[in-house]
C-alpha positions in Angstrom: 14.9 28.8 -24.8 17.1 31.3 -23.1 19.5 30.5 -20.2 17.2 32.0 -17.6 14.3 29.9 -18.7 16.4 26.8 -18.7 17.7 27.5 -15.2 14.1 28.1 -13.9 12.9 24.9 -15.6 15.9 23.0 -14.0 15.0 24.5 -10.6 11.4 23.5 -10.9 12.4 20.0 -12.0 14.7 19.7 -9.0 11.9 20.8 -6.7 9.5 18.3 -8.1 12.1 15.5 -7.9 12.8 16.3 -4.3 9.1 16.1 -3.5 8.9 12.8 -5.3 11.8 11.4 -3.3 10.2 12.5 0.0 6.9 11.0 -1.0 8.6 7.7 -2.1 10.2 7.5 1.4 6.8 8.2 3.0 5.2 5.4 0.9 7.9 2.9 1.8 7.7 3.7 5.6 3.9 3.7 5.4 3.8 0.3 3.7 6.3 -1.0 6.3 4.0 0.2 9.1 1.0 -1.3 7.4 2.7 -4.7 7.0 3.7 -4.7 10.7 0.0 -4.5 11.5 -1.0 -7.1 8.9 1.7 -9.4 10.2 0.2 -9.1 13.7 -3.3 -9.8 12.2 -1.9 -12.9 10.4 -0.4 -14.2 13.6 -3.6 -13.6 15.5 -5.7 -15.3 12.8 -3.3 -18.3 12.7 -3.4 -18.6 16.5 -7.2 -18.7 16.5 -7.7 -20.9 13.4 -9.2 -18.1 11.4 -8.9 -18.1 7.6 -6.1 -16.0 6.1 -8.4 -14.2 3.7 -11.6 -12.2 4.5 -13.2 -11.5 1.1 -15.9 -9.3 2.5 -13.4 -7.0 4.3 -11.1 -7.0 1.2 -14.0 -5.9 -1.0 -15.0 -3.2 1.4 -11.4 -2.0 1.6 -11.1 -1.9 -2.2 -14.3 0.1 -2.5 -13.2 2.4 0.2 -9.8 3.0 -1.5 -11.5 3.6 -4.8 -13.6 6.3 -3.2 -10.6 7.9 -1.5 -8.7 7.8 -4.8 -11.6 9.5 -6.6 -11.7 12.2 -3.9 -7.9 12.7 -4.3 -8.1 12.9 -8.0 -6.2 9.6 -8.4 -7.3 7.0 -10.9 -9.6 4.6 -8.9 -8.6 1.7 -11.2 -5.0 2.3 -10.3 -5.8 2.4 -6.6 -7.8 -0.8 -6.9 -4.9 -2.5 -8.7 -2.4 -1.2 -6.1 -4.6 -2.4 -3.1 -5.3 -5.7 -4.7 -1.6 -6.3 -5.0 -1.1 -5.4 -1.3 -3.9 -7.6 -0.2 -2.5 -10.5 -2.1 0.8 -10.0 -0.3 -1.0 -9.8 3.0 -2.8 -13.0 2.3 0.4 -14.7 1.4 1.9 -13.6 4.7 -1.2 -14.8 6.6 -1.0 -18.2 4.9 2.7 -18.4 5.9 1.7 -17.7 9.5 -1.0 -20.4 9.3 1.6 -22.9 7.9 4.1 -22.1 10.7 1.7 -22.1 13.6 1.6 -25.3 15.7 -1.7 -27.1 15.5 -3.5 -27.7 18.8 
C-alpha cells in the first residue's frame, strides 16, 4: 500500500472509531435513563405489592425488540440476548425494592 492509501485508511478508521465512541456514550446514557424509569417502576410495584416480574410484558418486549432489530438489520438473537440481560437486571432491582419496602 502506498502512503496516501495508508493515510486515507487511517482517516477512515479514525472516523469510524469516533462514531463508535459517540454511540457508546449514547448507549450508556440511554441505559442510565432506562434504568431510572425501571427503578421508579420497581418502587411503585413494591409500594403496591405487585410482583417484581411481569413475564407477559417481558415476552412482548423481547418480541418487539427482535422485530426492531430485524428492521434495523441487527441480529435479532443478539437483541434478544441483550434485552434478556437488561430485564434480568431490572427484575433484580425490583426484587431489591421489594425487600427494602416496609410491609403494611
